C-alpha positions in Angstrom: 148.3 75.7 217.3 148.2 80.0 218.7 151.9 81.7 218.5 154.0 81.3 221.0 153.0 85.3 221.7 150.4 85.0 223.6 151.9 84.3 226.7 155.0 87.5 227.2 158.2 85.4 229.5 157.2 86.4 232.3 154.2 83.9 231.7 151.2 86.6 231.4 148.6 86.4 228.6 147.9 90.0 227.1 145.2 91.0 229.4 147.3 90.7 232.5 145.8 87.5 233.6 147.7 84.3 234.1 146.8 80.9 232.1 144.6 79.5 235.4 143.1 82.9 236.0 139.3 83.1 235.5 138.6 86.9 233.6 135.8 89.1 236.4 132.4 87.7 236.9 129.6 90.0 237.6 126.6 88.6 238.4 122.9 89.5 239.5 119.7 87.7 240.4 116.4 89.1 240.0 116.4 92.0 237.2 113.0 91.7 235.8 109.6 91.6 237.6 107.7 90.4 234.4 109.7 86.3 233.6 109.6 83.8 236.5 113.2 83.9 236.9 116.5 86.2 235.4 120.0 86.9 235.5 122.6 89.0 234.4 125.8 88.0 234.1 129.5 89.9 233.2 132.8 87.6 232.6 135.2 90.1 231.5 134.0 92.5 228.8 131.1 89.6 227.7 127.7 91.2 228.9 124.7 88.6 229.2 121.4 88.6 230.1 119.2 85.3 231.5 114.9 85.6 231.5 112.6 82.1 232.4 109.4 81.1 232.0 107.5 78.6 233.5 107.4 75.4 234.2 104.0 75.5 232.5 101.9 73.8 230.5 103.0 72.9 227.1 101.6 72.7 224.0 100.1 69.1 222.7 102.6 68.9 219.7 105.6 69.2 222.2 104.4 67.8 225.6 105.7 65.2 227.1 105.1 62.4 229.4 108.6 62.1 230.4 109.5 65.1 231.8 109.5 69.1 231.0 110.5 69.6 227.8 113.5 72.8 227.9 113.0 75.5 225.1 115.6 78.1 224.9 116.5 80.8 222.7 120.1 82.0 222.1 120.4 85.2 220.6 123.2 88.0 219.9 122.3 92.4 219.8 123.7 94.0 216.9 125.6 96.0 218.7 127.2 93.5 220.5 130.1 92.9 218.8 132.4 95.4 216.2 130.8 94.1 213.4 127.8 96.5 213.4 125.5 93.7 211.0 121.8 92.8 211.3 121.2 89.3 213.3 117.9 87.0 213.1 117.0 85.2 215.8 116.8 82.5 213.8 120.3 82.3 212.3 122.8 79.2 212.3 124.9 80.1 214.8 122.1 81.3 217.0 120.4 77.5 216.2 122.9 76.1 217.0 123.4 77.9 220.4 120.5 77.2 221.3 120.4 73.7 221.3 123.8 73.2 222.8 122.5 76.0 225.9 119.2 72.8 226.1 121.7 70.3 225.8 123.4 72.3 228.5 120.9 72.9 231.2 118.9 70.3 230.1 121.6 67.6 232.1 121.3 70.4 235.5 117.3 70.9 235.5 115.2 67.5 237.3 112.7 67.2 234.5 111.1 64.2 235.9 109.5 66.7 238.3 107.2 68.8 235.6 105.7 66.3 232.6 103.7 67.4 229.9 105.6 71.2 231.0 107.7 73.4 229.3 110.3 75.7 230.6 110.8 78.9 228.2 114.7 79.8 228.3 115.9 83.7 227.0 118.8 84.6 226.3 120.3 88.4 225.0 124.1 88.9 224.8 124.8 92.2 225.3 128.5 92.2 224.7 130.3 89.7 223.2 134.3 89.1 224.2 134.5 86.1 223.8 133.4 83.0 225.8 129.9 83.9 225.4 128.3 80.8 225.8 129.8 79.5 228.4 128.6 83.4 230.0 125.2 82.6 228.4 125.0 79.0 230.3 126.3 79.9 233.9 123.7 83.3 233.2 120.7 80.5 232.6 121.9 78.8 235.8 121.4 82.3 237.6 118.2 82.3 236.1 117.0 79.1 236.7 117.4 79.3 240.5 115.7 82.9 240.7 112.5 81.1 238.5 112.7 78.7 241.5 113.6 75.4 239.3 115.1 72.5 240.7 118.1 71.8 239.3 120.7 68.4 240.3 123.4 70.7 240.9 124.6 73.9 239.6 125.2 73.8 235.3 128.5 75.8 235.2 130.2 76.3 231.5 134.3 77.1 230.6 136.5 77.4 227.5 140.5 77.1 228.0 142.9 77.0 225.3 146.9 76.0 224.5 149.8 78.2 224.7 153.7 78.0 224.4 155.7 78.6 226.7 159.2 78.4 225.8 159.2 74.8 224.7 156.9 74.0 226.9 152.9 74.1 226.8 150.2 76.0 228.9 146.4 75.5 229.4 143.9 78.2 228.8 141.6 79.1 231.5 138.4 81.3 230.0 139.4 82.0 226.9 138.8 85.8 225.5 138.2 87.7 222.2 141.7 88.0 221.4 142.9 84.7 221.8 139.8 83.3 220.0 140.3 84.6 217.3 144.5 84.1 217.3 143.0 80.8 215.8 144.1 78.1 218.2 141.9 74.8 219.6 139.4 76.5 222.2 138.0 73.4 223.8 135.0 74.3 225.7 133.4 72.9 228.5 129.6 72.8 230.0 129.6 69.9 233.2 128.1 69.9 236.6 130.8 70.7 238.7 129.4 69.0 242.1 128.8 65.5 240.7 131.6 64.8 238.2 129.9 64.9 235.6 129.9 66.8 231.7 126.9 67.9 230.0 128.5 69.2 227.0 132.4 69.3 225.3 132.8 71.1 221.9 136.2 71.3 220.0 136.7 74.4 217.4 139.6 72.4 215.8 141.9 69.2 216.0 144.1 68.7 219.0 146.3 66.2 219.8 145.7 63.6 222.2 149.2 64.8 224.3 146.9 68.1 225.4 143.7 67.4 225.6 143.8 66.3 228.7 145.8 69.1 230.6 143.6 71.5 227.7 140.5 69.8 229.4 141.6 69.5 233.0 142.1 73.1 233.0 138.1 73.5 231.7 137.3 71.8 234.7 139.1 73.6 237.1 137.1 76.6 235.5 133.6 75.6 235.6 134.2 74.9 239.1 135.9 77.8 240.5 133.1 79.4 238.4 130.5 76.6 240.3 132.3 78.8 244.0 131.2 82.2 242.5 127.5 81.1 241.2 126.4 80.2 244.7 128.0 82.9 246.7 125.3 85.0 243.5 123.1 82.8 244.9 123.5 83.0 249.2 123.7 86.8 248.8 120.4 87.0 246.7 118.5 84.7 248.5 120.1 86.9 252.3 119.2 90.0 250.7 115.5 89.0 249.8 115.1 87.5 253.3 116.6 90.7 255.1 114.1 92.9 252.8 111.1 90.4 254.3 111.8 90.6 257.4 112.1 94.5 257.0 108.5 94.3 256.0 107.5 92.2 259.1 108.4 94.3 261.3 
């Protein structure tokens, strides 16, 4: 379990947030013109770019008659963390994150609409300050919307951890880097909030079953809150596009 000093005597976290409070999310769709869809998302100090190409015809070796093949590539910029080390794109961590991204996003995409096709999703983490996977899923969802790919629902991801306030357990929402580094358990959830289904669930450490439901509930609530933010960004982007079109028409 994390040490009790993750919460102050007033019940506030190290960055001043309440236990059930998300980091500030800023996002923008259509940041690039070359891909079919793109998005930029900041979740706290974690900053992510996402680009989507497709659907396009898949290679025969990858083609599937049952639905579209989703290809995800996750990478971190050399300057994304305080450790200035070379980060090869094919390293083990990147491959694992790519697989987890593929699992979450495939659940959201209506894959049956595009047999023998492929969608390529590229994620670049520009700055990592905790919750890089969650920010990547959220950014990729916006990029898919920007590309016009039909979705069953928004794929949203959020993390949660556990701290102690006196003798009482208190789950923490949207875990930052300092809280991750404290060594406590981090539960990461990728879900489709509007359907209530979970696409991916991962625990960094063991968690007692007495606390699991409490932490999971907080993470799921975070996914619902993030869905509201993403939906608002999509609607604002579409409204801006219609406004520009009206100006051109006039």
